[in-house]
LOBADO-934723 format. One record per residue (C-alpha): residue number from 1; residue in three letters; x, y, z. Coordinates in steps of 0.1 Angstrom, whole numbers. Example, Ala and Ser with C-alpha at 12.3 -4.5 7.8 and 13.67 -1.06 7.14 Angstrom:
LOBADO-934723
@n 1; res ala; px 123; py -45; pz 78 .
@n 2; res ser; px 137; py -11; pz 71 .
END
This chain:
LOBADO-934723
@n 1; res met; px 38; py 155; pz -88 .
@n 2; res ala; px 11; py 132; pz -73 .
@n 3; res met; px 9; py 95; pz -78 .
@n 4; res asp; px -23; py 79; pz -92 .
@n 5; res ala; px -39; py 49; pz -75 .
@n 6; res gly; px -30; py 26; pz -104 .
@n 7; res glu; px 7; py 34; pz -100 .
@n 8; res ile; px 5; py 27; pz -63 .
@n 9; res glu; px -12; py -6; pz -69 .
@n 10; res arg; px 14; py -16; pz -96 .
@n 11; res met; px 43; py -9; pz -73 .
@n 12; res ile; px 28; py -29; pz -44 .
@n 13; res lys; px 19; py -58; pz -67 .
@n 14; res ala; px 54; py -59; pz -81 .
@n 15; res ala; px 68; py -64; pz -45 .
@n 16; res ile; px 39; py -84; pz -31 .
@n 17; res pro; px 24; py -103; pz -61 .
@n 18; res asp; px -5; py -121; pz -43 .
@n 19; res ala; px -17; py -88; pz -27 .
@n 20; res gln; px -54; py -80; pz -29 .
@n 21; res ile; px -54; py -42; pz -29 .
@n 22; res glu; px -82; py -17; pz -25 .
@n 23; res ile; px -72; py 19; pz -29 .
@n 24; res thr; px -94; py 49; pz -21 .
@n 25; res asp; px -85; py 85; pz -30 .
@n 26; res leu; px -95; py 103; pz 3 .
@n 27; res arg; px -97; py 138; pz -10 .
@n 28; res gly; px -100; py 135; pz -48 .
@n 29; res asp; px -66; py 153; pz -51 .
@n 30; res gly; px -44; py 123; pz -60 .
@n 31; res asp; px -23; py 130; pz -29 .
@n 32; res his; px -41; py 114; pz 0 .
@n 33; res tyr; px -50; py 77; pz -2 .
@n 34; res ala; px -62; py 49; pz 20 .
@n 35; res ala; px -52; py 13; pz 11 .
@n 36; res asn; px -65; py -20; pz 23 .
@n 37; res ile; px -40; py -47; pz 15 .
@n 38; res val; px -44; py -85; pz 21 .
@n 39; res ser; px -15; py -108; pz 14 .
@n 40; res lys; px -2; py -142; pz 25 .
@n 41; res ala; px 32; py -125; pz 27 .
@n 42; res phe; px 19; py -108; pz 59 .
@n 43; res ile; px 14; py -141; pz 78 .
@n 44; res gly; px 35; py -141; pz 110 .
@n 45; res lys; px 45; py -105; pz 106 .
@n 46; res ser; px 36; py -77; pz 130 .
@n 47; res arg; px 15; py -48; pz 118 .
@n 48; res val; px 47; py -26; pz 117 .
@n 49; res gln; px 65; py -52; pz 96 .
@n 50; res gln; px 35; py -54; pz 72 .
@n 51; res his; px 35; py -16; pz 68 .
@n 52; res gln; px 73; py -16; pz 63 .
@n 53; res met; px 69; py -41; pz 34 .
@n 54; res val; px 44; py -18; pz 17 .
@n 55; res tyr; px 66; py 13; pz 22 .
@n 56; res ala; px 95; py -6; pz 8 .
@n 57; res ala; px 74; py -15; pz -22 .
@n 58; res leu; px 67; py 22; pz -28 .
@n 59; res gln; px 104; py 28; pz -33 .
@n 60; res gly; px 108; py 60; pz -14 .
@n 61; res asn; px 78; py 78; pz -28 .
@n 62; res met; px 62; py 82; pz 6 .
@n 63; res gly; px 64; py 118; pz 17 .
@n 64; res gly; px 73; py 129; pz -19 .
@n 65; res ala; px 51; py 120; pz -48 .
@n 66; res leu; px 28; py 102; pz -24 .
@n 67; res his; px 20; py 126; pz 5 .
@n 68; res ala; px -3; py 104; pz 26 .
@n 69; res leu; px -12; py 68; pz 26 .
@n 70; res ala; px -34; py 53; pz 54 .
@n 71; res leu; px -27; py 16; pz 55 .
@n 72; res gln; px -48; py -13; pz 67 .
@n 73; res thr; px -29; py -46; pz 62 .
@n 74; res ser; px -38; py -81; pz 70 .
@n 75; res ala; px -32; py -118; pz 62 .
@n 76; res pro; px -61; py -136; pz 45 .
@n 77; res ala; px -86; py -152; pz 68 .
@n 78; res glu; px -82; py -189; pz 70 .
END
């Protein structure tokens, strides 16, 4: 069963409350998304660490309910 964009956003916000999130359904199938996430929590973290934080927020749904998520993460511009 696919996840909808709203559920993905809720899960990320629960783990990273200040996150500014933009989610795009890439195929219109509810199974392939792209997410642009900006958060102060990413300051000082490598891109890999930022992505690990997002994957942790999704609580194991990657590869199951959520088939594909292209991530672009960053800290806010100063």
